[in-house]
Z-matrix of the N, CA and C atoms (Angstrom, degrees):
N
C 1 1.445
C 2 1.526 1 107.70
N 3 1.300 2 117.16 1 134.21
C 4 1.464 3 122.50 2 177.55
C 5 1.511 4 108.60 3 -119.77
N 6 1.305 5 114.96 4 131.92
C 7 1.458 6 119.71 5 176.11
C 8 1.516 7 107.45 6 -125.36
N 9 1.313 8 116.26 7 126.83
C 10 1.458 9 120.68 8 178.90
C 11 1.516 10 107.74 9 -113.52
N 12 1.305 11 115.67 10 130.13
C 13 1.461 12 120.56 11 178.41
C 14 1.513 13 108.28 12 -127.90
N 15 1.310 14 116.88 13 123.37
C 16 1.454 15 121.54 14 176.83
C 17 1.519 16 108.19 15 -84.84
N 18 1.296 17 116.03 16 135.92
C 19 1.455 18 121.59 17 -177.04
C 20 1.516 19 109.04 18 -118.53
N 21 1.299 20 116.66 19 132.01
C 22 1.457 21 122.22 20 177.34
C 23 1.525 22 108.31 21 -78.72
N 24 1.337 23 118.89 22 114.55
C 25 1.469 24 120.71 23 -176.63
C 26 1.517 25 113.52 24 -63.12
N 27 1.315 26 118.10 25 -18.68
C 28 1.459 27 120.54 26 177.66
C 29 1.526 28 111.07 27 -76.08
N 30 1.335 29 116.66 28 -23.86
C 31 1.464 30 121.06 29 -175.91
C 32 1.519 31 111.10 30 -93.77
N 33 1.327 32 117.12 31 -47.50
C 34 1.459 33 121.49 32 -176.67
C 35 1.515 34 108.31 33 -100.96
N 36 1.301 35 116.27 34 113.63
C 37 1.445 36 119.72 35 -179.43
C 38 1.518 37 108.73 36 -150.37
N 39 1.294 38 115.72 37 139.61
C 40 1.457 39 121.50 38 179.06
C 41 1.522 40 107.82 39 -114.95
N 42 1.317 41 116.39 40 160.69
C 43 1.455 42 119.83 41 -178.17
C 44 1.525 43 111.87 42 -63.25
N 45 1.320 44 119.01 43 -23.35
C 46 1.459 45 122.05 44 -176.60
C 47 1.514 46 112.92 45 -97.33
N 48 1.283 47 119.93 46 -27.87
C 49 1.464 48 122.92 47 -177.28
C 50 1.514 49 110.14 48 -172.18
N 51 1.308 50 119.30 49 128.01
C 52 1.461 51 118.80 50 174.36
C 53 1.528 52 110.77 51 -71.61
N 54 1.309 53 116.51 52 136.95
C 55 1.458 54 122.75 53 178.06
C 56 1.523 55 107.48 54 -84.13
N 57 1.313 56 117.51 55 128.20
C 58 1.448 57 121.70 56 -177.42
C 59 1.528 58 110.96 57 -100.51
N 60 1.324 59 117.39 58 -43.50
C 61 1.459 60 120.55 59 -174.32
C 62 1.524 61 109.08 60 -159.12
N 63 1.323 62 116.36 61 161.10
C 64 1.465 63 120.90 62 177.05
C 65 1.519 64 109.09 63 -149.45
N 66 1.338 65 116.14 64 144.04
C 67 1.462 66 123.26 65 173.38
C 68 1.519 67 106.10 66 -126.33
N 69 1.324 68 116.88 67 130.85
C 70 1.460 69 121.34 68 178.53
C 71 1.518 70 109.22 69 -110.37
N 72 1.333 71 116.19 70 133.17
C 73 1.458 72 123.18 71 172.80
C 74 1.524 73 104.97 72 -117.15
N 75 1.318 74 116.62 73 119.78
C 76 1.455 75 117.55 74 -177.61
C 77 1.516 76 110.83 75 -126.15
N 78 1.271 77 114.14 76 150.78
C 79 1.457 78 124.50 77 179.12
C 80 1.512 79 104.53 78 -168.85
N 81 1.324 80 116.31 79 -113.05
C 82 1.468 81 120.41 80 175.49
C 83 1.529 82 110.68 81 -73.12
N 84 1.314 83 117.13 82 -29.49
C 85 1.463 84 122.81 83 178.15
C 86 1.519 85 108.85 84 -127.63
N 87 1.308 86 115.77 85 170.51
C 88 1.460 87 121.45 86 178.41
C 89 1.528 88 107.17 87 -108.87
N 90 1.311 89 116.50 88 105.43
C 91 1.463 90 122.13 89 179.98
C 92 1.524 91 107.67 90 -101.06
N 93 1.325 92 116.36 91 129.77
C 94 1.455 93 120.56 92 179.67
C 95 1.510 94 111.44 93 -121.09
N 96 1.303 95 115.30 94 142.53
C 97 1.459 96 122.27 95 173.71
C 98 1.521 97 105.30 96 -121.00
N 99 1.324 98 116.82 97 115.39
C 100 1.457 99 120.85 98 -176.19
C 101 1.522 100 109.96 99 -114.04
N 102 1.304 101 114.79 100 145.01
C 103 1.462 102 121.74 101 177.50
C 104 1.515 103 107.58 102 -115.82
N 105 1.325 104 116.68 103 122.24
C 106 1.455 105 121.57 104 -178.48
C 107 1.521 106 109.83 105 -117.31
N 108 1.322 107 115.50 106 160.10
C 109 1.465 108 120.73 107 176.73
C 110 1.518 109 108.66 108 -123.31
N 111 1.309 110 115.15 109 124.58
C 112 1.454 111 122.18 110 173.93
C 113 1.524 112 106.31 111 -103.92
N 114 1.314 113 116.92 112 130.15
C 115 1.466 114 119.77 113 -175.89
C 116 1.530 115 112.94 114 -62.58
N 117 1.323 116 117.50 115 -23.21
C 118 1.461 117 121.03 116 -177.37
C 119 1.521 118 113.38 117 -95.01
N 120 1.342 119 116.99 118 -33.78
C 121 1.467 120 118.25 119 -172.86
C 122 1.520 121 115.15 120 -118.78
N 123 1.313 122 119.80 121 -2.80
C 124 1.467 123 121.23 122 176.62
C 125 1.508 124 113.64 123 96.95
N 126 1.329 125 115.45 124 -157.06
C 127 1.453 126 122.30 125 -176.56
C 128 1.518 127 111.11 126 -84.15
N 129 1.341 128 115.85 127 147.35
C 130 1.464 129 121.77 128 175.90
C 131 1.523 130 107.67 129 -147.94
N 132 1.336 131 117.02 130 135.05
C 133 1.465 132 121.96 131 178.31
C 134 1.525 133 109.69 132 -108.18
N 135 1.321 134 114.72 133 146.26
C 136 1.468 135 122.52 134 179.19
C 137 1.517 136 108.67 135 -132.96
N 138 1.339 137 116.88 136 150.14
C 139 1.451 138 122.29 137 175.85
C 140 1.525 139 108.64 138 -126.18
N 141 1.323 140 116.43 139 141.84
C 142 1.453 141 120.19 140 179.59
C 143 1.518 142 111.48 141 -170.24
N 144 1.317 143 115.18 142 178.90
C 145 1.462 144 122.48 143 -179.26
C 146 1.513 145 108.95 144 -99.05
N 147 1.317 146 115.76 145 131.86
C 148 1.461 147 121.24 146 176.19
C 149 1.516 148 110.48 147 -103.27
N 150 1.313 149 115.79 148 158.92
C 151 1.455 150 120.84 149 179.38
C 152 1.518 151 113.32 150 -73.59
N 153 1.332 152 116.61 151 -22.10
C 154 1.449 153 120.46 152 177.98
C 155 1.517 154 114.68 153 83.88
N 156 1.331 155 117.74 154 2.40
C 157 1.461 156 120.14 155 -178.21
C 158 1.520 157 112.84 156 -98.21
N 159 1.338 158 116.70 157 -33.94
C 160 1.452 159 120.84 158 -176.46
C 161 1.528 160 108.78 159 -141.14
N 162 1.321 161 116.29 160 113.33
C 163 1.464 162 121.10 161 -175.27
C 164 1.528 163 112.42 162 -61.24
N 165 1.314 164 117.33 163 -43.31
C 166 1.470 165 120.29 164 -178.70
C 167 1.529 166 111.13 165 -63.26
N 168 1.312 167 117.04 166 -44.25
C 169 1.469 168 121.18 167 178.56
C 170 1.517 169 110.41 168 -64.38
N 171 1.327 170 116.80 169 -43.08
C 172 1.467 171 120.27 170 179.44
C 173 1.526 172 111.15 171 -60.83
N 174 1.335 173 117.66 172 -44.15
C 175 1.468 174 120.47 173 179.33
C 176 1.522 175 111.27 174 -61.14
N 177 1.327 176 116.34 175 -45.27
C 178 1.472 177 119.87 176 179.78
C 179 1.522 178 111.02 177 -61.83
N 180 1.341 179 116.31 178 -45.15
C 181 1.463 180 120.15 179 -177.93
C 182 1.523 181 112.10 180 -65.78
N 183 1.325 182 117.03 181 -39.23
C 184 1.468 183 119.76 182 178.61
C 185 1.525 184 110.11 183 -66.20
N 186 1.329 185 117.43 184 -42.37
C 187 1.461 186 120.26 185 178.44
C 188 1.526 187 111.42 186 -65.34
N 189 1.309 188 116.77 187 -31.29
C 190 1.467 189 120.51 188 -177.70
C 191 1.534 190 112.29 189 -84.61
N 192 1.333 191 117.74 190 -40.56
C 193 1.461 192 121.82 191 -171.42
C 194 1.530 193 114.25 192 -116.46
N 195 1.331 194 118.00 193 -7.25
C 196 1.466 195 120.55 194 -176.20
C 197 1.519 196 113.11 195 -72.51
N 198 1.310 197 114.91 196 171.57
C 199 1.463 198 121.50 197 178.19
C 200 1.524 199 109.87 198 -83.34
N 201 1.322 200 116.20 199 135.96
C 202 1.466 201 120.73 200 178.32
C 203 1.519 202 109.55 201 -70.77
N 204 1.324 203 115.19 202 142.80
C 205 1.460 204 121.04 203 176.14
C 206 1.523 205 110.16 204 -103.75
N 207 1.324 206 115.37 205 143.73
C 208 1.461 207 119.58 206 173.84
C 209 1.526 208 108.24 207 -70.24
N 210 1.316 209 116.54 208 169.90
C 211 1.453 210 120.40 209 179.02
C 212 1.529 211 110.82 210 -58.65
N 213 1.334 212 117.31 211 -46.03
C 214 1.467 213 120.83 212 -178.11
C 215 1.523 214 111.33 213 -63.18
N 216 1.322 215 117.72 214 -40.71
C 217 1.467 216 120.64 215 177.69
C 218 1.527 217 110.58 216 -64.88
N 219 1.327 218 116.66 217 -45.89
C 220 1.463 219 121.15 218 -179.05
C 221 1.525 220 111.40 219 -63.51
N 222 1.325 221 117.13 220 -37.26
C 223 1.466 222 121.35 221 -179.44
C 224 1.526 223 111.27 222 -61.91
N 225 1.324 224 117.75 223 -29.02
C 226 1.461 225 121.39 224 176.61
C 227 1.524 226 112.44 225 -63.40
N 228 1.326 227 117.14 226 -31.87
C 229 1.462 228 121.75 227 179.34
C 230 1.522 229 112.54 228 -94.68
N 231 1.323 230 116.02 229 -31.58
C 232 1.461 231 121.86 230 -177.78
C 233 1.533 232 108.12 231 -125.76
N 234 1.335 233 118.24 232 80.61
C 235 1.461 234 121.55 233 -171.66
C 236 1.528 235 115.28 234 -63.44
N 237 1.295 236 118.20 235 -16.01
C 238 1.474 237 121.37 236 -179.24
C 239 1.526 238 112.71 237 -82.83
N 240 1.331 239 118.86 238 -3.38
C 241 1.469 240 121.73 239 -178.02
C 242 1.526 241 111.52 240 -59.78
N 243 1.313 242 114.64 241 144.58
C 244 1.458 243 121.42 242 175.28
C 245 1.529 244 107.83 243 -113.53
N 246 1.322 245 115.53 244 134.44
C 247 1.460 246 121.61 245 -174.94
C 248 1.521 247 112.47 246 -55.73
N 249 1.331 248 118.04 247 -40.62
C 250 1.458 249 120.74 248 -176.46
C 251 1.527 250 112.75 249 -67.62
N 252 1.346 251 118.45 250 -18.56
C 253 1.469 252 121.49 251 178.75
C 254 1.516 253 112.35 252 -90.06
N 255 1.348 254 117.38 253 -17.44
C 256 1.453 255 120.26 254 -171.41
C 257 1.521 256 111.99 255 -86.92
N 258 1.307 257 116.03 256 134.51
C 259 1.460 258 122.27 257 -178.00
C 260 1.535 259 110.80 258 -62.61
N 261 1.295 260 116.50 259 124.72
C 262 1.455 261 121.65 260 174.70
C 263 1.517 262 115.27 261 78.85
N 264 1.333 263 119.16 262 2.55
C 265 1.472 264 120.80 263 179.73
C 266 1.522 265 109.29 264 -72.63
N 267 1.313 266 115.05 265 137.30
C 268 1.471 267 120.64 266 -179.24
C 269 1.504 268 110.53 267 -110.71
């Protein structure tokens, strides 16, 4: 099951990184792919496992501890991404 939720970056923002978007893949585990925006370095996507109990906590933990995705990997989950906005894209 895939659930995509668009997040308004003006509404959801954390002191460490504003959350831009999230995609959840669920089955036996809760896998999250989060897209964050850093004001200095641009967009960055992370993938990780969530506990499945609290969506906000899972998003924060994945953004903090998850594995970074390359631009090409992130584009698979967030097709609207532009290379010039993505952190480290060449």
